[in-house]
Each structure stands twice: as structure tokens, then as C-alpha cells.
C-alpha positions in Angstrom: 63.3 33.9 -28.5 62.6 37.7 -28.5 60.5 37.5 -31.7 58.6 34.5 -30.5 57.6 36.8 -27.6 56.7 39.8 -29.5 54.3 37.5 -31.9 52.5 36.2 -28.8 52.1 39.9 -27.3 50.6 41.0 -30.6 48.3 37.9 -30.7 47.3 38.8 -27.0 46.5 42.4 -27.7 44.6 41.5 -30.8 42.7 39.1 -29.0 41.9 41.6 -26.1 40.9 44.0 -28.9 38.5 41.6 -30.4 36.8 40.7 -27.0 36.2 44.3 -26.1 35.0 45.1 -29.5 32.6 42.2 -29.3 31.4 42.9 -26.0 30.7 46.5 -26.7 28.9 45.6 -30.1 26.8 42.6 -28.2 25.7 45.0 -25.4 24.6 47.5 -27.9 22.6 45.2 -30.1 21.3 43.1 -27.0 20.0 46.1 -25.3 18.1 47.8 -28.1 14.5 47.1 -28.1 12.9 45.8 -31.1 10.8 48.4 -33.1 8.6 48.3 -36.2 10.6 47.7 -39.3 13.4 45.9 -37.7 14.5 42.5 -39.2 14.2 39.8 -36.4 15.0 36.1 -36.0 12.7 34.5 -33.7 11.9 30.9 -32.5 8.1 30.4 -31.7 5.5 27.7 -30.8 1.8 28.5 -31.3 -0.5 26.7 -29.0 -4.2 26.2 -29.5 -7.0 27.2 -26.6 -6.5 23.4 -25.5 -2.7 23.7 -25.4 -2.1 21.7 -28.5 0.9 22.7 -30.6 -0.5 24.2 -33.9 2.9 25.2 -35.3 6.6 25.5 -34.0 10.2 26.3 -35.0 11.6 23.7 -32.4 12.7 20.6 -33.9 12.2 18.8 -30.6 8.5 19.9 -30.4 7.6 19.7 -34.2 6.7 15.9 -33.9 3.8 16.9 -31.5 2.4 19.6 -33.8 -0.9 19.3 -35.4 0.7 20.4 -38.7 3.8 18.2 -38.4 5.6 17.7 -41.9 8.6 15.6 -41.5 10.0 17.2 -44.8 9.8 20.6 -43.2 13.0 22.1 -41.6 12.1 23.4 -38.2 14.3 26.4 -37.3 14.0 30.0 -36.3 12.3 32.3 -38.8 13.6 35.7 -39.9 11.0 38.6 -40.8 10.6 42.0 -40.8 8.6 43.4 -37.8 5.1 44.5 -39.0 5.4 42.8 -42.4 2.3 40.8 -41.8 3.9 37.4 -41.5 2.5 37.1 -38.1 -1.1 38.4 -36.7 -0.9 42.2 -35.9 -1.7 41.4 -32.3 1.5 39.4 -31.8 3.8 41.9 -33.9 2.6 44.6 -31.7 3.6 42.8 -28.4 6.8 42.1 -29.9 7.6 45.8 -30.0 10.0 46.6 -27.1 11.3 43.1 -26.5 15.2 42.5 -26.8 17.3 39.8 -28.1 17.2 36.7 -26.0 13.9 37.7 -24.4 11.7 34.8 -24.1 7.9 35.6 -23.7 4.6 33.7 -23.6 1.9 35.8 -25.5 -1.7 35.2 -25.1 -3.8 36.7 -28.1 -7.6 36.8 -28.0 -9.4 35.6 -31.1 -9.6 39.3 -32.7 -5.8 39.9 -31.9 -4.8 36.5 -33.5 -6.5 35.4 -36.7 -9.9 36.8 -36.2 -13.4 35.3 -36.0 -14.6 32.8 -38.7 -16.3 34.5 -41.6 -19.1 32.5 -43.6 -18.3 34.5 -46.4 -14.9 32.9 -46.6 -16.8 29.7 -47.4 -17.1 29.3 -51.2 -18.8 26.7 -53.6 -17.1 26.0 -56.8 -17.0 23.4 -59.6 -14.5 20.8 -58.8 -13.4 21.1 -62.4 -11.9 24.4 -61.8 -9.5 22.8 -59.2 -8.4 20.1 -61.7 -5.4 22.2 -63.1 -3.9 21.9 -59.7 -3.1 18.2 -60.2 -4.3 17.0 -56.8 -7.1 14.9 -55.9 -10.0 17.2 -54.5 -11.5 15.4 -51.3 -12.6 16.8 -47.8 -9.7 17.8 -45.8 -7.3 18.6 -48.6 -5.6 21.8 -48.7 -5.1 23.7 -51.8 -3.1 26.8 -52.8 -4.6 28.7 -55.7 -1.9 31.4 -55.4 -4.0 33.6 -53.2 -3.3 31.7 -49.9 -4.0 28.3 -48.4 -7.5 27.0 -48.3 -9.2 23.8 -47.3 -11.7 21.6 -49.0 -14.3 20.9 -46.3 -16.8 19.3 -48.4 -17.9 17.8 -51.7 -21.5 18.5 -52.8 -24.0 18.0 -55.7 -25.4 15.0 -57.2 -21.9 13.7 -58.4 -19.6 15.5 -56.0 -18.9 18.0 -58.6 -19.0 21.0 -56.3 -16.3 21.7 -53.7 -16.9 23.9 -50.5 -13.8 25.7 -50.0 -13.0 27.4 -46.6 -10.5 30.3 -46.8 -10.8 30.9 -42.9 -7.2 30.6 -41.3 -7.2 27.4 -39.4 -7.0 29.1 -36.2 -9.8 31.7 -36.9 -12.3 31.8 -34.1 -9.7 30.8 -31.4 -7.6 32.4 -29.2 -3.9 31.3 -29.2 -0.8 31.4 -27.1 2.7 32.1 -28.8 5.7 31.2 -27.0 8.5 33.3 -28.6 12.2 33.6 -28.0 14.0 36.6 -29.9 17.4 35.3 -31.5 18.5 38.2 -33.3 17.9 41.8 -34.6 19.5 42.9 -37.5 
């Protein structure tokens, strides 16, 4: 009986020590604000000017997204703050937030994806796109290794030229990011 009680006492002491350490660690990491270069895990929803969901990490909201892909796994993303994964205007406004902060951040056009640029429209022969192995038609998105681009039109006598738009889909628009900071590593 005496051994059984001493085992229980050790277990209780160990559990108390774990709880104290966990509370100390979680208070420390939760109270430190984000700064440039931190590894961050974040949930987000991007809304367009008219309130439509453009992209999200929330699996419940994903089917409402303009870019919904049923094959995609919708979950929080991890990134390095100021790596360029998100617009600089957003990353700047994330600095100072803490783990579990929930913010709605409005970005003007220039803070978000910039204005549309006519020079981002290029006309190229459809034959140059043949190695990509996809049917080239208006609305098709292609990835040539330099970023996602959209075919906006076919032109020429026999549709042998494609007009490619390298502007971000949200260029020229203000957007709203709804963010929840999940973790800071």
C-alpha cells in the first residue's frame, strides 16, 4: 500500500511540474508579438471589394471561394513573415500581432496586389505553349515556371496567338484579409 501511494505522489508531482512548465512556456510564446523573420502559422480568408471570398484556409468557407478546388486541402499556412508569400501591405500589418489574435485587415490596391499593368499583357504564339500539354483557350491558367498567368484571349487569323495576362487576379482591387494567428515558431 505504501509503494502505491508513493507512486501516485510522484505522478501528481510530475503532472504539476508539467502544468507549471506548460503554462510558463505558453504565456511566454503567446505574449511575444510577431516580428519580421518569424515563422508564423496563420488562417486567412481573402475577400474582394464586393465581399466575395477569393481564397481561404477555412474548409467550411472554401466551397464559397471563387477559386474553390475540391482537391485542395484547406488548412492554416506556415510561412516566414516578410518572405513575400503575402502582399507586403499585409505582412507589415501582421507585425505586432500575437498568437490567437484575430484581425480584419483592409488593404488598398497598392498595399495589396497593386494596380493592373498593361505591360503585363503579352501576346505570344500558341505553339510556344504547346509543351505545357494543356488546351489553350480563354480563361485557362498556365504556369510557365515564372508564376501563374491567365490566357485572356486568342487572336490572329486562326487563333494562333494567345494574349496572356500576368497581372495577379486581384490587381487593381482593394481586398480584406481576415486572419487568425495560430502559432509562432
